[in-house]
C-alpha positions as CSV (number, residue, x, y, z in Angstrom):
1,X,124.6,98.3,85.5
2,X,122.2,96.5,87.5
3,X,120.8,95.5,91.2
4,X,119.2,93.3,93.2
5,X,116.3,94.4,96.1
6,X,113.6,93.8,97.7
7,X,111.2,97.0,95.5
8,X,107.7,97.8,95.2
9,X,106.9,96.1,91.8
10,X,103.7,95.8,89.0
11,X,103.7,94.1,86.2
12,X,101.0,93.3,83.7
13,X,100.0,93.4,79.3
14,X,101.1,96.7,79.0
15,X,104.0,97.2,81.2
16,X,106.4,95.8,84.0
17,X,107.7,98.8,86.5
18,X,109.6,99.5,90.1
19,X,109.0,102.3,92.0
20,X,112.7,102.9,93.5
21,X,112.9,105.3,96.4
22,X,114.1,108.3,95.7
23,X,117.0,111.2,98.5
24,X,115.2,110.6,102.0
25,X,113.2,107.4,101.3
26,X,110.0,110.0,101.8
27,X,109.6,109.6,97.6
28,X,110.5,107.5,94.7
29,X,110.5,107.4,91.1
30,X,108.4,105.0,88.8
31,X,110.5,103.1,86.1
32,X,108.2,101.8,83.8
33,X,109.2,99.4,81.0
34,X,107.0,98.3,77.6
35,X,106.0,94.5,78.1
36,X,106.1,92.2,74.5
37,X,105.3,94.1,71.7
38,X,103.9,97.5,72.7
39,X,106.2,101.0,73.5
40,X,106.6,104.1,75.9
41,X,103.7,105.6,73.8
42,X,101.6,102.8,74.1
43,X,102.0,103.6,78.1
44,X,101.5,107.2,77.8
45,X,97.8,106.4,75.6
46,X,96.5,104.2,78.4
47,X,97.9,107.1,81.1
48,X,94.6,108.4,82.3
49,X,93.6,109.5,85.7
50,X,91.9,106.0,87.0
51,X,94.0,104.0,85.1
52,X,96.9,105.9,87.2
53,X,95.3,105.0,90.3
54,X,94.8,101.3,89.7
55,X,98.6,101.2,88.6
56,X,99.3,102.3,92.0
57,X,97.1,100.1,93.8
58,X,98.7,97.3,92.1
59,X,102.9,97.9,93.1
60,X,103.7,95.2,95.6
61,X,106.3,95.1,98.0
62,X,108.7,91.5,95.8
63,X,111.7,90.6,97.1
64,X,114.2,90.3,94.7
65,X,113.3,92.1,92.1
66,X,116.3,92.9,89.6
67,X,117.3,96.3,87.6
């Protein structure tokens, strides 16, 4: 299954991520996909309050995100 849509998206050397609208759009779900030779544990290990805030600020609306 895949979908192409206008979504909030970010990418760095650790992961690529999208924000998917949830319910009436008041909430969203963030899906992280590890990049290159990283895995989900690498993302978890890097997860701090400061990193989380920085990652949230890096999301930008992209026109043609394929998920």
